[in-house]
N, C-alpha and C positions, 0 to 999 in steps of 0.2 A: 443455106438455111434449112432446106428440105432434109438434108442428111442429119442434121441435129434433131429434127422432129422424129425421124424414123428411129434414130438411136434411143431417144427418150421413150418412145412407144415400146421398143424392144425391151429396154430395161424394166419398164413397168410391167410388161407381160411376164418377164422372168420372175420379178418379185411376186406377182400374183400366183404363179404356178408354185413357187417355193412356199409361199404362205399357205396354199391349199394342201401341199404335201405335209407341212408341219402340223396343220390342223388335223389331218388324217392319221398322224402318228408315224409317218414314213421315216422320220429321223430319230427313231428310238435308239438307234445304235450310237448316236452322238454321245461321247463321253464314256463309252464302254469298250473302246479299242485298246489293244495292248499298247502300253506307253502312256496312257492317261493315268495320272497320279491322283490318288485319293488318300488323305490322311484324316483320321478321326480319333479323337480322344477326349473324354470328358464331355464338355458341352460345346466343343469347337469342332468344326469340319473345314478342311482346306481341300480344294479341288483344283487341279491343273489339267485341263484337257489338251495336253501337248500333241499327241498323235492325231486327235480329231481336228485340231486347229491347223496342223501341218497339212493334212489331207485336203481340207477345205481351201487352204491357201493355194495349193498346187492346182486344184481343179479350177478355181477362179482365175488364176494366172493363165491357164490354157484357154479358158473361155474368152477372156478379155483379149488375149493376143489373136485368137481366131476372129473375133468381131472386128478388131482394128484392121486386120488384113482384108476382110470382106467388105468393110465400109470404107 
């Protein structure tokens, strides 16, 4: 039961840090990487952040795997 509590506290701390970074504007690059697609015409805009999403997925996969091995 203690391991679950530590894991939940760690996840909460990570969410807090990411939230503070977003509020400070540290993720201004999100959506501006090569490979992120933007289409606009007339009154419509379509946005596909493919490269940004792929990068975040890889980073989160590495972090979660490291946490699983450590805990």
